[in-house]
NUDOSE-816118 format. One record per atom (N, C-alpha, C): z, x, y; residue in one letter. Coordinates in pm, whole numbers, padded with zeros to 5 digits, always signed. Atoms other than C-alpha are relative to their C-alpha. Example, Ala and Ser with C-alpha at 12.3 -4.5 7.8 and 13.67 -1.06 7.14 Angstrom:
% residues 2
+00000+00089-00119a;+00780+01230-00450a;+00000+00090+00120a;-00006-00082-00119s;+00714+01367-00106s;+00073-00077+00109s;
***
This chain:
% residues 56
+00000+00082-00119m;+00000+00000+00000m;+00000+00087+00127m;-00006-00089-00117a;+00082+00283+00241a;-00135+00069+00022a;+00131-00064-00013a;-00251+00450+00166a;-00101-00095+00064a;+00090+00100-00058l;-00435+00129+00251l;+00026-00015+00150l;-00034+00010-00142l;-00250+00100+00581l;-00045+00124+00076l;+00044-00124-00063l;-00325+00465+00658l;-00151+00001+00020l;+00145+00007-00011v;-00696+00413+00590v;-00041-00100+00107v;+00030+00100-00103l;-00702+00099+00805l;+00033+00053+00139l;-00036-00058-00128l;-00522+00279+01086l;-00102+00106+00042l;+00101-00102-00029l;-00768+00568+01064l;-00132-00066+00042l;+00124+00070-00036a;-01062+00325+01076a;+00009-00058+00140a;-00017+00057-00133v;-00922+00152+01385v;-00005+00111+00106v;+00000-00110-00096v;-00862+00485+01562v;-00141+00055+00018v;+00136-00053-00010l;-01210+00615+01481l;-00094-00099+00068l;+00081+00102-00068f;-01367+00286+01592f;+00026+00004+00151f;-00035-00006-00141g;-01179+00306+01922g;-00056+00124+00068g;+00055-00123-00057v;-01284+00667+01981v;-00152-00011+00013v;+00145+00017-00005g;-01646+00586+01899g;-00042-00095+00112g;+00030+00095-00108f;-01645+00289+02136f;+00021+00065+00136f;-00028-00066-00128a;-01487+00496+02415a;-00107+00104+00032a;+00104-00100-00024l;-01742+00775+02372l;-00132-00065+00038l;+00124+00069-00035k;-02029+00528+02384k;+00006-00051+00143k;-00017+00046-00138v;-01891+00377+02705v;-00012+00117+00097v;+00009-00117-00087l;-01853+00726+02855l;-00143+00049+00012l;+00141-00040-00009w;-02216+00808+02769w;-00076-00090+00096w;+00067+00093-00092w;-02334+00494+02952w;+00043+00026+00144w;-00049-00031-00134f;-02114+00582+03250f;-00065+00128+00052f;+00063-00125-00041a;-02253+00937+03258a;-00148-00023+00034a;+00140+00030-00028l;-02608+00800+03245l;-00015-00072+00134l;+00004+00071-00127a;-02538+00564+03537a;+00024+00096+00116a;-00026-00098-00105v;-02393+00851+03744v;-00121+00090+00020v;+00119-00084-00010l;-02697+01066+03666l;-00112-00072+00074l;+00106+00077-00067i;-02935+00789+03779i;+00030-00012+00149i;-00036+00010-00141v;-02742+00739+04104v;-00020+00134+00070v;+00018-00133-00059w;-02744+01116+04166w;-00148+00030+00021w;+00143-00025-00013l;-03119+01139+04102l;-00061-00082+00113l;+00051+00083-00109i;-03192+00848+04336i;+00041+00057+00135i;-00045-00060-00124g;-02981+01006+04606g;-00067+00132+00029g;+00066-00129-00019f;-03140+01346+04552f;-00144-00019+00045f;+00140+00022-00033l;-03493+01209+04572l;-00017-00076+00131l;+00014+00084-00119a;-03426+00969+04861a;+00068+00061+00122a;-00066-00059-00116r;-03258+01216+05095r;-00095+00006+00118r;+00083+00009-00120t;-03382+01202+05450t;-00022+00137+00061t;+00025-00124-00072t;-03528+01473+05667t;+00065-00009+00137t;-00063-00001-00132s;-03353+01577+05985s;-00107+00009+00108s;+00093-00003-00113a;-03511+01586+06332a;-00077+00131+00006a;+00069-00129-00005s;-03597+01955+06294s;-00099+00017-00115s;+00096-00007+00110g;-03802+01882+05981g;+00059+00056-00128g;-00064-00051+00122r;-03558+02040+05737r;+00063-00115-00077r;-00063+00103+00082r;-03432+01835+05448r;+00150+00021+00002r;-00145-00010-00006s;-03063+01759+05479s;+00060-00045-00133s;-00069+00042+00122r;-02810+01706+05204r;+00039-00147+00011r;-00037+00141-00001w;-02739+01348+05103w;+00148-00018-00031w;-00142+00005+00027y;-02381+01432+05010y;+00074+00086+00101y;-00078-00066-00103r;-02097+01573+05222r;+00086+00113-00055r;-00080-00108+00056w;-01973+01867+05013w;-00006+00119+00090w;
***
């Protein structure tokens, strides 16, 4: 009985980790798309040089 509970607990933990990793991959993809859009859509300044779209 204890072995069955241990296997079920392991399955639940692995399912949770797999779900969390999948969510993190989708989040990373969304951040990458936003970064690419910002990088490609940056504006040019009055002097003709391209300026940064972020404030680092």
